[in-house]
C-alpha positions in Angstrom: -14.1 6.1 -15.9 -10.5 6.2 -17.7 -10.0 4.7 -20.9 -6.5 4.4 -22.3 -3.8 1.4 -21.8 -2.2 3.6 -19.3 -2.9 7.0 -18.6 -0.9 8.0 -15.4 -0.9 11.3 -13.7 1.0 11.9 -10.6 0.7 15.0 -8.5 3.3 15.6 -5.8 3.7 18.4 -3.2 6.6 19.6 -1.1 7.7 22.7 0.9 8.5 25.2 -1.6 11.9 27.2 -1.9 10.4 30.4 -2.9 7.3 32.4 -1.4 5.6 32.5 -4.7 4.1 29.8 -7.2 6.3 29.1 -9.9 4.9 28.6 -13.6 4.0 25.1 -14.6 6.4 23.1 -16.7 5.7 20.3 -19.1 7.7 17.3 -20.5 6.2 15.1 -23.1 7.5 11.7 -24.6 6.2 8.8 -27.0 7.1 5.2 -27.5 6.4 2.8 -30.4 6.2 -1.1 -29.5 6.0 -4.2 -31.7 5.2 -7.3 -29.7 4.8 -11.0 -30.5 3.2 -13.3 -27.9 3.2 -16.9 -28.6 0.8 -17.9 -25.8 -0.9 -14.6 -24.2 -3.5 -16.6 -22.0 -0.7 -19.3 -20.8 -3.1 -22.2 -21.3 -1.9 -25.9 -22.1 -4.1 -25.7 -25.3 -1.9 -23.0 -26.7 -3.9 -20.2 -28.5 -2.8 -18.7 -31.9 0.3 -16.3 -31.5 -0.6 -12.7 -30.7 1.0 -9.8 -32.6 0.4 -6.4 -31.2 1.4 -2.8 -32.2 1.2 -0.5 -29.2 1.6 3.5 -29.3 2.4 5.2 -26.1 2.1 9.1 -25.3 3.4 10.3 -22.1 3.5 13.7 -20.3 4.5 15.3 -17.3 3.5 18.8 -15.7 4.9 20.0 -12.6 5.0 23.5 -10.7 6.5 24.8 -7.4 3.9 26.5 -5.1 3.9 28.1 -1.5 1.8 25.1 -0.2 4.4 22.6 -2.0 5.4 21.2 -5.2 2.8 19.9 -7.7 3.8 17.3 -10.6 1.5 15.6 -13.0 2.4 12.7 -15.2 0.2 11.3 -17.9 0.4 8.2 -20.1 -2.0 6.9 -22.7 -1.5 3.5 -24.6 -3.2 2.5 -27.8 -3.2 -1.3 -28.8 -3.7 -2.8 -32.3 -3.5 -6.8 -32.2 -4.0 -9.3 -34.7 -4.6 -13.1 -33.8 -5.6 -15.9 -36.2 -6.5 -13.5 -39.1 -8.5 -11.3 -36.5 -7.8 -7.7 -35.7 -8.6 -6.3 -32.2 -7.6 -3.1 -30.4 -8.0 -1.7 -26.8 -7.4 1.5 -24.9 -6.2 1.2 -21.3 -5.0 3.5 -18.9 -4.0 4.7 -15.4 -4.1 8.2 -13.8 -2.7 9.1 -10.3 -2.6 12.3 -8.2 -0.6 12.6 -5.3 -0.1 15.7 -3.2 2.7 15.9 -0.6 3.7 18.6 2.0 6.9 18.7 4.1 7.5 20.9 7.1 10.5 20.8 9.7 9.5 17.8 11.5 6.3 16.6 9.6 5.6 15.3 6.1 2.3 14.0 4.7 0.8 12.9 1.3 -2.6 12.2 -0.4 -2.9 10.3 -3.4 -5.9 9.3 -5.5 -5.5 7.4 -8.7 -7.6 5.1 -11.5 -6.0 2.6 -14.0 -7.4 0.1 -16.3 -5.0 -2.8 -17.2 -4.6 -6.2 -18.2 -2.5 -7.9 -15.5 -1.5 -11.0 -17.1 0.6 -9.1 -19.6 3.0 -7.8 -17.0 2.3 -10.8 -14.5 5.2 -11.3 -12.1 3.2 -13.7 -9.7 1.2 -16.5 -9.8 -1.9 -14.9 -8.6 -1.6 -12.3 -11.4 -1.2 -14.8 -14.1 -4.3 -16.7 -12.6 -6.5 -13.6 -13.5 -6.7 -14.7 -16.9 -6.9 -12.3 -20.0 -9.5 -10.0 -18.7 -9.3 -6.3 -17.9 -9.6 -4.5 -14.5 -10.5 -1.1 -13.4 -8.9 0.0 -10.0 -9.6 3.2 -8.2 -7.3 4.0 -5.2 -7.1 6.6 -2.3 -4.2 6.6 -0.1 -3.1 9.1 2.7 0.2 9.3 4.8 1.6 11.1 7.5 5.0 11.1 9.3 6.4 12.9 12.3 10.1 13.0 13.3 10.5 12.9 17.1 14.4 13.3 16.7 17.1 12.6 14.3 16.9 8.9 14.7 13.2 8.4 15.7 9.9 9.0 13.5 6.4 7.9 13.4 4.5 6.9 10.4 0.5 6.5 9.7 -0.9 5.1 6.6 -4.3 4.7 5.3 -5.8 3.8 2.1 -9.0 2.6 0.1 -9.4 0.9 -3.6 -11.9 -0.4 -5.6 -11.5 -3.1 -8.2 -13.9 -4.1 -11.1 -13.2 -6.8 -13.5 -14.3 -7.7 -16.9 -14.5 -11.0 -18.7 -12.8 -13.3 -19.4 -11.2 -13.0 -15.9 -11.0 -15.9 -13.2 -12.4 -13.9 -10.3 -14.6 -11.1 -9.2 -14.3 -7.4 -8.2 -13.7 -6.4 -4.8 -13.3 -3.5 -2.3 -10.0 -2.8 -0.4 -9.3 -0.8 3.0 -6.2 -0.7 4.9 -4.5 1.4 7.8 -1.3 1.0 9.6 0.9 2.8 12.4 4.5 2.3 12.7 8.0 3.5 14.1 11.3 4.1 12.3 14.4 4.2 14.2 17.9 4.9 13.0 20.1 2.4 14.8 23.4 3.7 13.3 24.7 5.5 10.2 24.1 2.1 8.2 21.3 0.4 10.1 17.6 1.2 10.3 15.1 -0.7 12.5 11.0 -0.6 11.7 7.8 -1.9 13.3 4.3 -1.4 12.4 0.8 -2.5 13.3 -1.9 -2.7 10.5 -5.1 -4.0 9.3 -6.2 -4.8 5.7 -10.1 -5.5 5.0 -11.3 -6.9 1.7 -15.0 -7.6 0.7 -15.7 -9.7 -2.4 -18.4 -8.7 -4.8 -21.1 -11.6 -5.3 -20.3 -13.8 -2.4 -19.9 -11.1 0.0 -16.9 -12.7 1.5 -15.3 -10.4 4.1 -11.6 -11.0 5.0 -9.7 -9.0 7.8 -5.9 -9.5 8.2 -4.1 -8.1 11.3 -0.4 -7.7 11.0 2.5 -7.0 13.2 5.4 -6.3 11.2 9.2 -5.9 12.1 12.3 -5.1 9.8 15.6 -3.7 9.5 17.8 -2.5 6.6 21.5 -2.4 6.6 24.0 -0.8 4.1 27.2 -2.9 4.9 29.4 -1.0 2.5 29.2 1.2 -0.7 28.7 -2.0 -2.6 26.7 -4.1 -0.5 23.1 -3.8 1.2 20.2 -5.8 2.3 16.9 -5.8 3.9 14.9 -8.0 6.1 11.4 -8.0 7.1 9.2 -10.4 9.2 5.5 -10.2 10.0 3.0 -12.4 11.7 -0.5 -12.0 10.4 -3.9 -13.2 11.8 -6.5 -13.7 8.9 -10.4 -13.7 9.4 -12.8 -14.6 6.9 -16.5 -13.9 7.6 -18.9 -15.7 4.9 -22.4 -16.8 4.5 -23.5 -20.7 4.5 -26.7 -21.1 2.7 -28.7 -24.4 2.7 -32.1 -25.8 2.0 -33.7 -27.2 5.4 -36.9 -28.4 6.4 -38.7 -26.5 9.3 -40.4 -29.7 10.4 -39.3 -33.1 10.5 -37.7 -33.9 7.2 -40.3 -36.5 6.4 -42.8 -33.6 6.0 -40.7 -31.9 3.2 -39.7 -35.2 1.4 -43.2 -36.0 1.2 -44.3 -32.6 -0.3 -46.6 -31.5 2.8 -44.1 -28.7 3.7 -41.9 -26.8 1.4 -37.9 -26.5 2.1 -36.8 -23.1 3.0 -33.6 -21.5 2.3 -31.6 -20.8 5.5 -28.5 -18.6 6.1 -25.8 -18.8 8.7 -22.9 -16.6 9.4 -19.8 -18.4 9.7 -16.2 -17.3 10.8 -12.8 -19.0 10.3 -9.5 -17.6 11.6 -5.8 -18.4 10.5 -2.5 -17.3 11.6 0.4 -17.0 9.0 4.0 -15.7 8.7 5.2 -13.4 6.2 8.9 -12.4 5.3 10.8 -10.5 2.7 14.5 -10.6 2.3 16.5 -8.9 -0.2 20.1 -7.9 -0.9 21.9 -6.1 -3.5 25.8 -6.2 -4.4 27.3 -4.0 -6.8 30.5 -6.1 -7.7 31.9 -3.6 -10.2 31.2 0.0 -11.6 29.3 -1.4 -14.3 27.6 -4.7 -12.8 24.9 -5.2 -10.1 23.5 -8.4 -8.7 20.3 -8.4 -6.7 18.5 -11.6 -4.9 15.3 -11.5 -3.1 12.9 -14.2 -1.4 9.2 -13.4 0.2 6.0 -14.8 1.6 3.3 -12.2 1.5 -0.5 -12.1 1.8 -2.0 -10.3 -1.4 -5.6 -9.3 -2.0 -6.9 -10.4 -5.4 -10.0 -11.3 -7.5 -10.2 -14.6 -5.8 -9.7 -13.4 -2.3 -6.6 -13.3 -0.4 -3.4 -15.5 -1.6 -0.5 -16.5 0.1 2.1 -16.0 -2.5 5.7 -17.5 -2.3 8.2 -15.6 -4.5 12.1 -15.6 -5.3 14.0 -14.2 -7.7 17.4 -13.1 -9.1 18.3 -10.0 -11.2 21.7 -9.2 -12.8 22.4 -5.6 -14.5 25.4 -4.6 -16.5 26.2 -1.4 -18.3 27.9 -2.5 -21.5 28.9 1.0 -22.4 27.8 4.7 -21.7 24.8 4.3 -23.9 23.9 0.4 -23.7 22.7 -1.5 -20.6 21.6 -5.1 -20.3 19.7 -6.9 -17.4 18.7 -10.5 -17.0 15.7 -11.4 -14.3 14.6 -14.7 -13.2 11.4 -15.0 -11.0 9.5 -17.9 -9.5 6.0 -17.5 -7.8 3.7 -19.8 -5.9 0.4 -19.0 -4.8 -2.3 -20.5 -2.8 -5.9 -19.0 -1.6 -5.2 -18.3 2.1 -7.0 -20.3 4.7 -7.4 -23.1 2.1 -4.6 -25.8 2.6 -6.2 -28.1 0.2 -6.5 -25.6 -2.5 -4.4 -25.9 -5.7 -1.5 -23.9 -6.1 -0.7 -21.9 -9.3 2.9 -21.5 -10.1 4.8 -19.2 -12.4 8.3 -19.0 -13.4 9.8 -16.3 -15.7 13.1 -15.4 -17.4 13.6 -12.0 -19.0 16.3 -10.4 -21.0 16.2 -6.7 -21.4 18.6 -4.7 -23.5 18.4 -0.6 -23.5 20.4 1.4 -26.1 20.4 5.2 -26.1 20.6 6.5 -29.9 20.7 9.9 -29.0 20.2 12.6 -26.0 16.4 11.9 -26.1 15.9 8.8 -28.3 16.5 5.2 -27.2 15.9 1.6 -28.4 14.6 -1.1 -25.9 14.3 -4.8 -26.5 13.0 -7.6 -24.6 12.6 -11.2 -24.6 10.8 -13.2 -21.8 9.8 -16.8 -21.6 7.1 -17.7 -18.9 5.8 -21.1 -17.6 2.5 -21.3 -15.6 0.6 -24.2 -14.0 -2.7 -23.9 -12.5 -2.7 -26.7 -10.0 -0.9 -30.1 -9.2 -2.3 -32.0 -12.0 -1.6 -29.3 -14.6 1.5 -30.1 -16.5 1.9 -26.3 -17.4 1.8 -24.0 -20.0 4.4 -21.9 -21.6 4.9 -18.6 -23.8 7.4 -16.4 -25.0 7.3 -12.8 -25.3 9.5 -10.8 -27.9 9.2 -7.1 -28.0 11.2 -4.0 -29.4 10.3 -0.4 -28.6 11.4 3.0 -29.6 11.2 5.6 -27.2 11.5 9.5 -27.3 11.6 11.7 -24.2 11.1 15.4 -24.8 12.5 18.3 -23.0 11.0 20.1 -20.0 9.6 23.5 -21.3 8.0 26.1 -19.1 3.8 26.3 -20.0 2.2 29.9 -20.6 0.3 31.4 -17.8 
C-alpha cells in the first residue's frame, strides 16, 4: 500500500544505442499550491469552503541499458486543509513502473502501478463526480506487444488487470477489472492511418458479486489534413453481458404452510443474465490557426468501469490554447458529461459541466507560476436541480536539472 497524494514512478525500457549500461541520472522538482474550493463535494446543501495547502515533491530517474532504457518518476503530495474551523491532512500517491523493449520489427512493454487519489478533485466526467469525496486505491498491471509486418501494416496485443478499493464516503464499492484486445494498424497513406481491434473487458464488483463482460469491435482512423489541421474518428459496437444473483425468500411447500408458521421460508438464489448492445464513438479534431493559438474539439460516447458498475458516458468539450509570449501561456477548457449506468435505461443520469481557465508564466529557467480558476456544476438526477462549486488555485513550481547519480 502506498501513501502519498501522488507517488508516481514510471520505468520505460527501449533498445539501447550502446552495448553497456549507462549510469542512472536523476531530475527532481517541487510544487507548492494554495487552493480554495467553495463546494468540494458538489452537493446542493453547500458545505463550507475548503482551503488547502499542498506540497508536492517530484523526482525522475533514468538509465540506458543493453536490454533497454529504464526511467523512473516519483511524485509525493501532502495536503493540509481547513474547513469550518477544523483542520485535516492527507497523504495520497501514485507509483507506476513501465518496461519497454524495441527491436527491428517488434516492441513490447510491461507496466505495473499503484495510486491512491481522490477522484472528485480532478473529475472530468459525471461518473467520477458521482464517486463522492472518498479516496480510492488502484493497483494496475498492463502488458502490450506490437509487430510490424511491413512499413504500413502492424499488429498489436494488449492485456491488463487492475484492482480498485474504495474508502468512505464514496458512492460505490471496490471492483476488479481485466481486459485484453488484439488489433491491426494500417498506414493507408502519408496522412491517413486506419485501425481495427477486438477486445473484452471484465469487471467484478465487490459485495454483490456482479459480473460484467464487455465485448467490443472497434474501427477507427486518423488524418493529418495539413500542418495545422488534424482529426480522428473511432466507432465501436459493444455487447455488454451482466451476470448477477437474484435472492428471495420462498416456501418449499404451498404458501399457506409458511404463512401459518408450520414450515419456515428458505432463501433461494438464482443466477440471472442480461445482454445489451451499445454503440461507442470518439471524434476529435485540432486546428492550429496561428503560430501561437490552437483550437481543439471532441465528442465521445464510451463505456467506462467504475465503483457503481459500467457507465455509459456521453461527453463533449472545447479547448483553446494561446501562447501570450515566450514565457506565458493561457488555456480555456469547457467540458460537459452525462453518465448513466449501462443496461439500466430508467436509471437517473448524472451531469457534470466544467469551465476552466489556466495561466502559466515562466519566472526563470526552472521556476514557473501556475494559476487556475475552475467552475463546476453537477446534478445527480432528473429531479436534482444541481450544485455548483468554484476552485481557485495558485502554484509555484520548480524543476531541477538532470544530474548523474553516483554508481
